[in-house]
N, C-alpha and C positions, 0 to 999 in steps of 0.2 A: 127194791128200794122202798124205804118207809116214806109215807107222805111227809112233807116239810112241816106240817102243823105239829107233829109229834116230836118230842125231843129224842135224839138218838140214844139207844140203849148201850151202844158201844162207847165206853168212856174214853177210849183213845180219840174217837171222832168227836165226842162231846167236848172234851178239853181242847181240841184243836179249834172247834167252832167258837168256844169261849174266847180263846186267844184272838181269833179274827174279829170277834165283837169288840174286844178291848182295843184292838188296833183301830177299828173304825171309830170308836168313841174318842180315842186320842186325836185322830185327825180332824174330828168335828169340834174340838174344844175351841173356846175363844183364844185368840192369840195374845194373851196377857202373860206376864211373868209368872203370876200365881198359878194360873191354869196350866202353864207349861211344867212347872215344878211338880204339882200334884199329878198331872197327867202322865209325866214320865215315870213317876213312881208306880202308878197303876199299870202302865204299859209294861214295865219290867216284871212286876210281880204277877200280873195277869197272864203274861205270855209264858212264864216259867212253869206254870201249873202242868201244862201238857207235857213239857219236856221232862219234868220230874216224874210224872205218871208213867211215861215210856221207860224211863230209867228204872222205875220200880219193877216193871215187868221183865227187865233184864237182870234183876238182882241175882246174886250168886248164893244168897242165903235168905232165910226167913227174916233174920234181923235186919239185913240190908233192905229187904222189901218194906218192912215196917218203918224203917228210917226214912225211906224215900216217900212213902205215903204221908209220913209226918211232915216232910218238906212241902208236899202238895198242900197240906192243911195250913201250914204257916203262910205260904204264898197266897192262898185263898183268903185267909184272915186279913193279911196285909192289903190285898186288893179291896176287900170290903171296907177297910178303914179309909183308903184313899177315895173310893167312890162316895163314902159318907162325907168326907171333907169337901169334896167337889160340890155336893148338894147343900150341905149345911153352911158353907161359906157363901152361897148364893152364886157361885161360879156357873153352875149348871142347874136348870130347873129340875126339881125332884122327878116329875113325870118322865123326863128324858132318860133317866138312869134307873127307873124302877125295875124294868125287865132285866137289866144286867145285874142289878143288886139281887134280884130274886134268883137268877141263875147261880150267882156266887153262893147264896145260902143253900140252894139245892145241892150243889157240888160239895159244899162243906158237909152237909148231912150224909150224903152218899159215901164220901171218903172217910168220914168218921166211923161209919158202920163197917167199912172194909178194914180199917185199922183195928177196931175193937175185935172183929172176927179173927183177924190174923193173930192178934195177941192172945186170943183164947185158944187158938189152934185150929180154928175152922178153916177149911180150904175153899171157902166161898169167895174170898177176896181175890 
């Protein structure tokens, strides 16, 4: 097992850990209407990334795989938006979400590369 300081290289595990972090973030939000609305949106999009990633690996065709990875990218981008709103609105201090926002951007970069490789015909994704 890898030391906890290193991010997992298995994206199934990494997207699951991402979902768990989003869940913990949601439960720690202030109990205001605004925080609840933004938090529920981030919760929905952030937890669906891993589910879509797993579906991608059960795809019956390359086109279906590419589409599901595209769904992951859409959900990550949406999660990034809601996290940004949470901080820019002053609902959550920026330092509290920096690490989660960074992980969102890292996953976006990794999955963008997988999508591009799959579209080019590389079997590295």
